[in-house]
C-alpha positions as CSV (number, residue, x, y, z in Angstrom):
1,M,109.7,139.3,172.2
2,V,108.2,142.7,172.9
3,L,110.2,143.0,176.1
4,V,113.4,142.2,174.2
5,L,112.6,144.8,171.6
6,I,111.9,147.4,174.2
7,T,115.1,146.6,176.0
8,Y,117.0,146.9,172.8
9,I,115.5,150.2,171.9
10,I,116.3,151.6,175.4
11,G,119.9,150.4,175.0
12,V,120.2,152.2,171.6
13,F,119.7,155.5,173.4
14,L,122.2,154.7,176.2
15,P,125.8,155.7,175.8
16,A,128.2,152.8,175.1
17,E,130.7,154.2,177.6
18,H,130.2,154.4,181.3
19,V,132.1,155.2,184.5
20,A,131.4,153.4,187.8
21,E,133.1,153.9,191.1
22,G,133.2,152.2,194.4
23,E,135.3,152.2,197.5
24,R,135.8,150.3,200.7
25,V,138.0,150.5,203.8
26,V,139.7,147.2,204.3
27,H,140.9,146.6,207.8
28,A,144.5,145.7,206.9
29,P,147.8,147.6,206.3
30,I,148.2,149.1,202.8
31,E,151.1,146.7,202.1
32,A,148.9,143.6,202.7
33,V,146.2,144.9,200.5
34,A,148.6,145.9,197.7
35,A,150.2,142.4,197.9
36,R,146.8,140.7,197.5
37,I,145.9,142.9,194.5
38,R,149.4,142.4,193.0
39,D,149.2,138.6,193.2
40,V,147.1,138.0,190.1
41,E,147.9,134.3,190.1
42,G,146.3,134.0,193.5
43,Q,142.9,135.4,192.6
44,P,141.2,131.9,192.3
45,K,141.9,131.5,196.0
46,W,139.9,134.5,197.0
47,R,137.7,135.8,194.2
48,R,134.3,134.1,193.7
49,G,133.8,133.0,190.1
50,V,137.5,133.0,189.2
51,K,138.3,129.4,188.5
52,A,141.8,129.8,187.1
53,I,144.4,132.3,185.9
54,E,146.7,131.5,182.9
55,L,149.7,133.8,182.6
56,L,150.5,134.8,179.0
57,P,153.6,136.4,177.4
58,S,153.6,140.1,178.1
59,E,153.8,142.4,175.1
60,T,153.6,145.7,176.9
61,G,155.1,145.2,180.3
62,G,153.1,144.3,183.4
63,I,151.3,141.1,183.6
64,H,149.2,139.7,180.7
65,Y,146.8,136.9,181.7
66,R,143.7,135.0,180.9
67,E,141.0,134.7,183.6
68,I,138.9,131.7,183.4
69,G,135.6,132.4,185.2
70,A,131.9,131.9,185.3
71,N,131.4,134.0,182.1
72,G,134.2,132.2,180.2
73,P,137.7,133.3,179.5
74,M,138.8,137.0,179.5
75,T,142.2,138.4,178.7
76,F,143.7,141.2,180.8
77,R,146.7,143.4,181.0
78,F,147.6,144.3,184.6
79,R,150.3,146.8,185.8
80,E,151.3,148.5,188.9
81,V,151.3,152.2,188.0
82,E,152.5,153.5,191.3
83,R,154.2,150.9,193.6
84,G,151.8,149.8,196.3
85,R,149.3,152.6,195.6
86,R,147.8,152.4,192.1
87,F,147.1,149.6,189.8
88,E,145.5,149.3,186.3
89,S,143.7,146.4,184.8
90,V,142.6,146.5,181.2
91,I,140.4,144.0,179.3
92,A,142.6,143.1,176.4
93,D,140.1,141.3,174.2
94,D,138.3,143.3,171.5
95,T,136.1,140.3,170.6
96,L,134.0,140.7,173.8
97,P,130.8,142.6,173.9
98,F,132.3,144.8,176.6
99,G,135.7,146.3,177.5
100,G,137.4,148.9,179.5
101,R,139.7,149.3,182.5
102,W,139.8,149.5,186.2
103,I,142.0,151.9,188.1
104,I,142.5,150.6,191.7
105,S,143.9,153.2,194.2
106,L,145.0,152.6,197.7
107,E,145.5,155.1,200.5
108,P,145.9,154.9,204.2
109,A,142.7,155.1,206.2
110,E,142.2,155.4,210.0
111,S,141.3,151.8,210.4
112,G,143.3,150.2,207.5
113,T,143.4,150.9,203.7
114,R,140.9,152.8,201.6
115,V,140.5,150.9,198.3
116,R,139.0,152.9,195.4
117,I,138.1,151.4,192.1
118,R,137.2,153.4,189.0
119,E,135.7,151.5,186.1
120,E,135.9,153.1,182.7
121,G,133.9,150.7,180.6
122,T,132.2,150.2,177.3
123,V,129.2,148.0,176.5
124,R,128.8,147.6,172.8
125,P,125.5,145.7,172.1
126,P,122.5,147.9,172.9
127,I,120.6,145.1,174.7
128,F,123.6,144.5,177.0
129,R,123.9,148.2,177.6
130,A,120.3,148.3,178.9
131,L,120.8,145.1,181.0
132,S,124.1,146.4,182.4
133,R,122.6,149.7,183.4
134,F,119.2,148.7,184.7
135,V,119.4,145.0,185.7
136,F,123.0,144.1,186.7
137,G,124.3,147.6,187.5
138,H,127.6,148.9,186.3
139,Q,129.0,148.6,189.9
140,S,128.2,144.9,190.4
141,T,131.6,143.5,189.4
142,L,133.6,146.1,191.3
143,K,131.4,145.6,194.4
144,A,131.9,141.8,194.2
145,Y,135.7,142.4,193.9
146,L,135.7,144.7,196.9
147,D,133.6,142.2,198.9
148,D,136.0,139.4,198.1
149,L,139.1,141.4,198.7
150,E,137.8,142.6,202.1
151,A,136.7,139.0,203.1
152,S,140.1,137.5,202.0
153,I,142.1,140.0,204.0
154,A,139.8,139.6,207.1
155,V,140.3,135.9,207.0
156,R,144.0,136.3,206.7
157,T,144.3,138.7,209.5
158,T,142.0,136.6,211.7
159,K,144.2,133.5,211.1
160,E,147.4,135.4,211.8
161,G,146.3,137.2,214.9
């Protein structure tokens, strides 16, 4: 109980908002990487922990969908901001203890495509803020996404070539 109280108190003093960034060079052409990111419905085939994607009616343009994963369902709005170069994914569920958006940018790199993700997130409950910052790390989800993206493209290019 004391540990929970200490964790809560630490979380109270942490900001609710955070920014996390990560990048990876994926050894595939930018068009292939953009196609993989754009194919929201295909995520269960290559992302660990994503069991299903349910498309929802879009109210704002782009793609509105529910991701069914290890942590339960989450609703997102996804849009392509700049064709084949920049994407935005926003958590569209205010009932969750966290929220925010990802900005995914692609640019040519010498050996493929540089994928950059910027997470602008919010963690509301103080105890989750402390755990997110010191136990799980703000970058853990985007790192897993980059790992899965890279592995899925590597498998695809290996099979094709």
